[in-house]
N, C-alpha and C positions, 0 to 999 in steps of 0.2 A: 706419632698419632696413628692409630689403626683405622684405615679408611676403607676397609672391605665392605662390600654391600652384601645383602642377603641373597638367597638363591633365586627368588623371584625378581628382585629389584636389579640384579646384575645382567639381565638379558640384553639390555641396551649396551652395556659394556662389552659383552661378548661379541655382539654384532659389530661394534666399532672396531674391535681388535682384529677383525677379519681383513681390514683394509691395509694397515701399515706393512705387513709382510709382502703384500703385492707391490707396494711402492718401493720397498727395500730390495725386492728381487730385481726390479728394473734398475735400481742403483748399481747392483753388482754387475749386471750385464753391461750397462753404460760405462762404468768405471773400467771394466776389462776391455771394452771395445775401443776406448779412446786413450788407452794407456800410453800409446806412442805419440799422441798429439798434444796431450795436456799433462805436464808434470804433476806428480801427486800432491805436493803442497799447494800448488796453484789451483788445482781442482778443488781441494778441500777448502781453501780460502774463498774461491769464487762462489762455490755453492752456498756458503753461509752469508756472503755479502748479498747475494740475490735474495735469499730467504729473509734476511734482516730488513732489507729495503722494502720488500713486499709486506711484511708483517707489522713493521713499526707504526705506520699510520693507524692501524687497528688496535695496537697494543698500548699506545700512548694514553688514551683515556683511562684505562685500567691502572697504568703505572702512576699517573697523576693522582688518581683517587686513593690508591692503596700504597703510596710510596713508602710510608712508615713501616708497613708490614713487610714489603720487599726488602727494605734496609735491615730489618731485624733478621731476615733470612738470607742475608748477603753471602755468608760463607757457604750455606747450603746451595745457593744458586751458582756460586763459583764452582763448587765440587761437581754438581750435576752438569754444568756446561763443559767443564774440562773433560770429564769422564765420558759422557754420552755423546757429545758433539765434537769437541776438538780432537781428543785422542782417538776416539773410535774412527772418525773419518780419515784422519791422517794415517793411522796404522793400516786401515783397510786398503786405502789407495796405494800405499807403499807396498803392502803385501801382495796386491794383485799384479804387481810387476814381476813377482818371483814365484808364485804358486799357481797350481792348476785349478780349474773350476771345480773339479771333484773334491779336492782338498779344501777349497774355500767353503763349499757347502757343508762338508763334514764338520769343519771347525765352527761354522756359524751355528750348527745344531747343538754345540756345547753350551750355549748361553742359558737355556732353561736349567741344565744340570748345575752350572755355576751359580745361578740365582738361588736354587734350593740349598746347595752346599754352603754358600756364604751366609744365607739367611739363617741356617741352622747353627753355623759356627760362631757368627759374630752378632747376629741380631735376635737371638733367642727364639726363633720361630720353630715350632714343633712340626715335624714332618707327618703328614696324614697318609695312611697306607694307600688309600685309593689315589691320592695325588701322585705318590711315588710310582704306583702301577701305571697310571695314565702317562706319566713321563716316560717310563720304560717302553710302553707301547708306541708312543709317538717317536721315540728314538729309533725303535725297530723299523717303523715306517720310513723314516728318513734314510736309514742305512739300506733299506730295500730299494729305494729309488736311486740313491747314489751308486750302489754296486750293481744296478741293473738286475737285481734279484739273485745275484751270485755272490754270497757273502765271502767266498774265497778271495774275491777281488779286494776285499778290505785288507787282507794280509799283504797284498802287493803294493799298497799305497806307501810311498816314502814321504818323509817330512823334511823340509828344508828350513833354512833361516827365514825365508818368507812366510812359511807356515807358523813359525813362532811369533812373527810380527802380527799376523792375523789373529792368532790365539790371544795375544795381548790386547787386541781390540775387543775381542769377545769378553774377556775378563773385565775390561773397562766398562763395557755396556752393561754387564751384570751388576756392577756396583751402581751405575747410573739408575738402573731399574729399582734397586733396593732403596737408594737415597730418595727417589721420587716420592716414596710413600710418606716421607716426613713433611711433605708440602701440604698445608691445610686444604681440605677438599673444596672449600668455598672460595679459594683464591683463584683469580682469573688465570687460566692456563695460557691465554693469548698474551697477557702481560708478562707472565713468567717466561714463556718461550722467547718473547722479544728481548728480555734482559739476557737470557742465556745465549741467544744468537749474537748480541752485542759483545758479550764477554768472549765468545768464540772468535769473532772477527778480530778483536784486539789481540787475542792469543796467537792466532794463525798468521797475522801480518808479518812478524819478524821472520818466521820460517819461510814464507813465500818470497820475501825479499832476499834472504840468504840463498834460496834455491835459484832465484833469478840471477843473482850476482855470480853464482857458480857456473852459469852458462846454460842452464835449462830454459828452454823457450817453448811457448805455446804456438802450435800451428793453427791459427785462427781460420775458421771456415764456417759455413752455415751449419755443418754437422756438429762442430765443437760448441758453437753457441747454443744450438738446440739441446745438446747434451748437458751443458752447464745449467741451462734453464730448467731442465727436467730434474737434475739432482738438487738444484736449489729450491725450486717451488714444490715439487712433488715429494722427493725423497727426504728433504730436510724439513721443509715447513709443514706440509700436510701430514706426513707420516709421523713426525715427532709430536705434533700437536695431538693427533688422535691417540697415539700410544700413551702420552701423559694422561689424557682423559681416561683411557682404559685402565691404566694402573690405579688411578684414583678410585675407580669404581669396583674393581675386582681384586686388586692387590698385585704386587710384582711377581709372585711365584706363578700364579695362574696366567697372568698377562704374558709372561715370558714364554709360556708353552706355545703361544701362537706363532712364535718365530719358526717353529717346525713347519709352518705352512710355506716357508720360503722355497724349498725344493718342489713343493706342489705347484706353486705359481710358476716357478722357473721351468718346470716340465711343460706346463700348458703354454707358456710364452714361446718355448722352443718349437712347439707344434704350430702355433699361430704365426710367429714371425720368421722362423727359420725353416719351416716346412718339414720338421722332423715328425716321425710317426709315434703314436702312443703304443705301448707294449703292455702285456699283462702285468709286469712288475710295477708299472705306474699305477694301475688300478689297485693292486694289492697294497702298495705303499701308501697311497692316498687314503684308502679305506682304514688302514691301521692307524694312521696319524689322526684321522677324524675320530676314530674310536677312542684314542687316548685323550683327545681334547674333551670328548663327551664324558668320559669317565671322571676326569678331573673336575668337571663342572658340577658333578653330583655330590662333591665332597667339600663344602666350604670349611675353611680353617676353624678350629675350635676357638670360641670366643669372638667370632666375627660379629660385627654389628653394622647397622645401617649407617651410611654416611650422609651428610647433607647433600642436597642437590648440587650437581656439577655446574659451576659457573665458568663457561668457556670465555 
């Protein structure tokens, strides 16, 4: 089902999609910060348990009302839960043990590229020239921030096994974004996400148990509890719910471009929380990313049509 909205009607979708990258930027920071205190499978499992427990009371009414529709979409829900929640979280947290922050940001910026490529190769989506140009601009802005304005630094980056693991997470999230568009726009996203989280909790439990039996332990403290609550409630629950709504309103290709805001938010967080200074390359990179997003917004895909109102 094509659930893109028109140029005027998608303004709310664009505003909604400004928020998930902010929450996900915090997720990368938290995941990196507590990597020595919480094993990756435990962190991935715990974040989804927290999100599931918080959302289920709100999702149950929608699940009871539309359970037949959810059952008809059961394999789609399984695919999206495994790709966008289970695999993505597990691979990111494992990869953050072995890769640098610069490489992680660079690899994360491949998601919009992967979405466009996979959409063109396997989903029959035609590439719009302005959309491709907007993607190229936003990629250039990301590279400007990551390399501190010196693109020669890009050549000095080396990639390890951990980088390949993180890249696998990005490919999984790209598939998640594309599969989301097959969900009917009038189906409750709260009910859908509740089911996806339940599937993810069940899928992650064996891996968390195996990790525990292998000797990996969590160093419980106020900091680790706060970190798990953040990645569970903010990065898993709120971010994924808003992203799903955004994809329903403007489509996966355009929605994925907002992921390029991650280094923008990450830079601002580094200033606010770590006391780092802003540099001219930050301003240039942020400006180019925003220009790329604006350019993409002016070019709705051919054949786009209005979708029913979103039922969260």
